[in-house]
C-alpha positions as CSV (number, residue, x, y, z in Angstrom):
1,M,-5.3,0.6,-24.0
2,R,-1.9,2.0,-23.0
3,E,1.0,1.8,-25.5
4,I,3.1,-0.5,-23.4
5,D,0.2,-3.0,-23.2
6,K,-0.2,-2.9,-27.0
7,K,3.5,-3.6,-27.4
8,F,3.3,-6.5,-25.0
9,M,0.3,-8.0,-26.7
10,S,1.8,-7.6,-30.2
11,S,5.1,-9.2,-29.2
12,T,3.3,-12.1,-27.5
13,I,1.1,-12.7,-30.5
14,V,4.1,-12.8,-32.9
15,S,6.0,-15.1,-30.6
16,L,3.1,-17.5,-30.3
17,L,2.6,-17.4,-34.1
18,L,6.3,-18.3,-34.6
19,S,6.0,-21.1,-32.1
20,F,2.9,-22.4,-33.8
21,I,4.6,-22.5,-37.2
22,L,7.5,-24.4,-35.8
23,S,5.2,-26.8,-34.0
24,K,3.5,-27.7,-37.3
25,I,6.7,-28.9,-38.9
26,N,6.4,-32.7,-39.2
27,S,9.9,-33.4,-38.0
28,I,12.0,-30.8,-36.2
29,E,15.0,-33.0,-36.8
30,I,14.5,-33.2,-40.5
31,F,13.8,-29.5,-40.7
32,F,17.0,-28.7,-38.9
33,K,19.0,-31.0,-41.2
34,E,17.5,-29.5,-44.4
35,H,17.0,-25.9,-43.3
36,Y,19.4,-25.6,-40.4
37,S,20.1,-21.8,-40.8
38,W,16.4,-20.9,-41.1
39,G,15.5,-23.1,-38.1
40,V,18.1,-21.4,-36.0
41,F,17.0,-18.0,-37.2
42,F,13.3,-18.6,-36.3
43,L,14.2,-20.0,-32.9
44,F,16.5,-17.1,-32.2
45,C,13.9,-14.5,-33.2
46,S,11.2,-16.3,-31.2
47,L,13.5,-16.3,-28.1
48,L,14.3,-12.6,-28.5
49,I,10.7,-11.6,-28.9
50,M,9.7,-13.6,-25.8
51,I,12.5,-11.9,-23.8
52,A,11.3,-8.5,-25.0
53,A,7.7,-9.4,-24.2
54,L,8.6,-10.5,-20.6
55,Y,10.7,-7.3,-20.2
56,L,7.9,-5.1,-21.3
57,Y,5.4,-7.0,-19.1
58,F,7.5,-6.6,-15.9
59,T,8.4,-3.0,-16.8
60,A,4.7,-2.3,-17.2
61,R,3.9,-3.8,-13.8
62,Q,6.5,-1.6,-12.1
63,T,5.5,1.7,-13.9
64,K,1.9,0.9,-14.5
65,Y,0.5,3.5,-12.1
66,D,1.3,7.1,-11.6
67,L,0.3,8.3,-8.1
68,K,-0.7,11.7,-9.5
69,K,-3.4,10.1,-11.6
70,F,-5.3,8.6,-8.7
71,S,-8.4,10.4,-7.4
72,T,-11.0,9.5,-4.8
73,R,-14.5,8.3,-5.9
74,S,-16.1,8.9,-2.5
75,T,-16.5,11.5,0.1
76,S,-18.1,9.2,2.6
77,P,-16.7,9.3,6.2
78,K,-16.5,5.5,5.9
79,R,-14.2,5.4,3.0
80,Y,-11.1,4.6,5.1
81,S,-10.9,1.9,7.7
82,I,-9.8,3.0,11.2
83,V,-8.7,1.0,14.2
84,L,-8.5,2.7,17.7
85,V,-6.8,0.9,20.5
86,D,-7.3,2.1,24.1
87,D,-7.5,0.0,27.3
88,D,-9.7,2.6,29.1
89,G,-13.3,1.4,29.0
90,N,-14.7,4.8,29.6
91,F,-12.8,6.2,26.7
92,R,-13.9,3.3,24.5
93,Q,-17.5,4.1,25.2
94,R,-16.8,7.7,24.5
95,Y,-15.2,6.9,21.1
96,K,-18.2,4.8,20.1
97,K,-20.5,7.9,20.3
98,L,-17.9,10.4,19.0
99,L,-16.8,8.4,16.0
100,K,-20.0,6.5,15.2
101,N,-20.1,7.8,11.6
102,Y,-16.7,6.3,10.7
103,N,-15.7,2.8,9.6
104,I,-14.0,2.1,12.9
105,V,-13.0,-0.9,15.0
106,I,-12.3,-0.2,18.7
107,L,-10.0,-2.5,20.6
108,N,-8.8,-2.7,24.2
109,G,-5.3,-4.0,23.3
110,V,-3.1,-5.7,20.7
111,D,0.0,-7.8,21.1
112,D,1.1,-7.9,17.4
113,P,1.4,-5.1,14.9
114,L,0.1,-7.4,12.2
115,I,-3.3,-7.1,13.7
116,L,-3.2,-3.4,12.7
117,Y,-1.7,-3.9,9.3
118,G,-4.8,-3.9,7.2
119,F,-6.2,-0.6,8.5
120,D,-5.8,2.8,6.8
121,I,-5.7,4.9,9.9
122,I,-4.3,3.6,13.2
123,I,-5.1,5.4,16.5
124,L,-3.1,4.2,19.5
125,D,-3.2,5.1,23.2
126,I,0.5,5.4,23.6
127,I,0.6,4.3,27.3
128,N,-1.4,1.1,27.3
129,A,-2.2,0.1,23.7
130,S,-0.7,-3.3,24.0
131,S,-1.4,-6.4,26.1
132,L,-0.6,-10.1,26.5
133,L,3.0,-10.0,25.5
134,G,3.8,-6.8,27.4
135,H,5.0,-4.8,24.4
136,D,4.6,-1.0,24.9
137,A,2.8,1.0,22.3
138,C,6.1,2.7,21.2
139,T,7.5,-0.7,20.2
140,I,4.3,-1.5,18.4
141,I,4.6,1.8,16.4
142,E,8.2,1.1,15.5
143,D,7.4,-2.4,14.4
144,L,4.4,-1.3,12.4
145,L,6.3,1.4,10.6
146,R,9.0,-1.2,9.6
147,L,6.2,-3.4,8.1
148,K,4.1,-0.6,6.6
149,P,5.7,2.9,6.6
150,Y,2.6,4.2,4.8
151,A,0.4,3.4,7.7
152,Y,-1.2,6.6,9.0
153,I,-0.7,6.7,12.8
154,I,-2.4,8.9,15.3
155,A,-0.9,8.7,18.8
156,I,-3.0,9.7,21.8
157,S,-1.9,10.1,25.3
158,E,-2.7,11.8,28.6
159,S,1.0,12.5,29.0
160,T,2.3,15.6,27.3
161,D,5.8,14.1,27.4
162,M,4.6,11.1,25.4
163,V,2.9,13.3,22.9
164,Y,6.2,15.2,22.4
165,K,8.1,11.9,22.0
166,C,5.6,10.6,19.5
167,K,5.9,13.7,17.3
168,N,9.6,14.1,17.5
169,E,11.1,10.6,18.0
170,L,8.6,8.1,16.6
171,K,7.6,10.4,13.7
172,V,3.9,9.5,13.9
173,D,1.6,11.4,11.6
174,C,-0.3,13.1,14.4
175,A,-0.1,13.1,18.2
176,I,-2.9,14.4,20.5
177,C,-3.1,14.9,24.2
178,K,-6.2,13.4,25.9
179,K,-6.9,16.6,27.8
180,N,-8.4,19.9,26.8
181,Y,-10.5,19.8,23.6
182,F,-9.5,16.2,23.1
183,D,-12.7,15.2,21.3
184,A,-12.5,18.1,18.8
185,N,-8.8,17.6,18.3
186,L,-9.3,13.9,17.6
187,K,-11.9,14.5,15.0
188,E,-9.7,17.2,13.4
189,G,-6.8,14.8,13.4
190,I,-9.0,12.2,11.5
191,K,-10.2,14.9,9.1
192,E,-6.6,15.8,8.3
193,A,-5.8,12.1,7.8
194,F,-8.6,11.8,5.3
195,K,-7.5,14.9,3.4
196,L,-3.9,13.6,3.0
197,L,-5.0,10.0,2.2
198,D,-7.3,11.4,-0.5
199,N,-4.2,12.6,-2.4
200,P,-1.9,9.5,-2.9
201,S,0.9,11.5,-4.6
202,Q,1.1,14.0,-1.7
203,Y,0.7,11.2,0.9
204,W,3.6,9.3,-0.6
205,E,5.9,12.3,-0.4
206,H,4.8,12.6,3.2
207,T,5.5,8.9,3.7
208,E,9.0,8.8,2.1
209,K,10.3,11.1,4.8
210,K,9.6,8.3,7.4
211,I,11.5,5.6,5.5
212,K,14.9,5.2,7.0
213,D,16.3,2.9,4.3
214,P,16.1,4.7,0.9
215,D,16.9,1.4,-0.8
216,L,13.5,0.0,0.3
217,S,11.6,3.1,-0.8
218,E,10.6,1.7,-4.2
219,A,9.5,-1.6,-2.8
220,Y,7.3,0.2,-0.2
221,K,5.9,2.5,-2.9
222,L,4.9,-0.5,-5.1
223,D,3.2,-2.0,-2.0
224,Y,1.4,1.2,-1.4
225,V,0.3,1.4,-5.1
226,N,-1.0,-2.2,-4.9
227,S,-3.0,-1.3,-1.8
228,L,-4.7,1.5,-3.8
229,V,-5.9,-0.8,-6.5
230,S,-6.7,-3.7,-4.2
231,I,-10.3,-5.0,-3.9
232,N,-10.7,-3.1,-0.6
233,N,-9.9,0.2,-2.3
234,S,-11.4,-0.4,-5.7
235,N,-14.5,1.6,-4.8
236,N,-12.6,4.4,-3.2
237,F,-10.0,5.3,-5.9
238,R,-10.2,5.7,-9.6
239,Y,-7.2,5.8,-11.9
240,N,-7.3,8.5,-14.6
241,S,-5.3,6.9,-17.3
């Protein structure tokens, strides 16, 4: 048990004990009349201990996990969830064979970045990854990074200009042209994503560079840490306390 947890438990037990003692006094009114100074003292101490316990509890929640102490439990190619969005039916059939060993969902379009939120790796055809509401893929990427800056995004496109834009303006993690050696490059891009995601401390350093508002960095970091210890990732990461 960590030291901060011991302090929290100890202070809570003492506080509860004091409250129990006070609750057993037959008449609080009589007690205060006859032992006013002691009553005030006990109440004051109890209040201080409760405040200290709450402070330690919330501090512990914020500093509970050190990203450097996380390590992966698994080397399975299915350890991360992947979503791939491409409206080209021929390419979708191609992906099913190429990426059959991965934990992947293949879609022909999305209209809301929230649909992609729960995936670890997001692969988007940058030209036509959206539908219904007419949002282009660039807008979806921008919206997604505002919601979840630690989303790992791989942009794919047949346009070299769009690949350049994704790398230099949208700051995606990887951009791949759907031309020469595309299959090999896509698998290599996923391999690099796995390698980085396997190291949460390194990945967070990588992610922080994409966060435009430094004031939100700590909140996003806490969200990222919570994602590592969530039920979905409990079998993938261990915490070496």
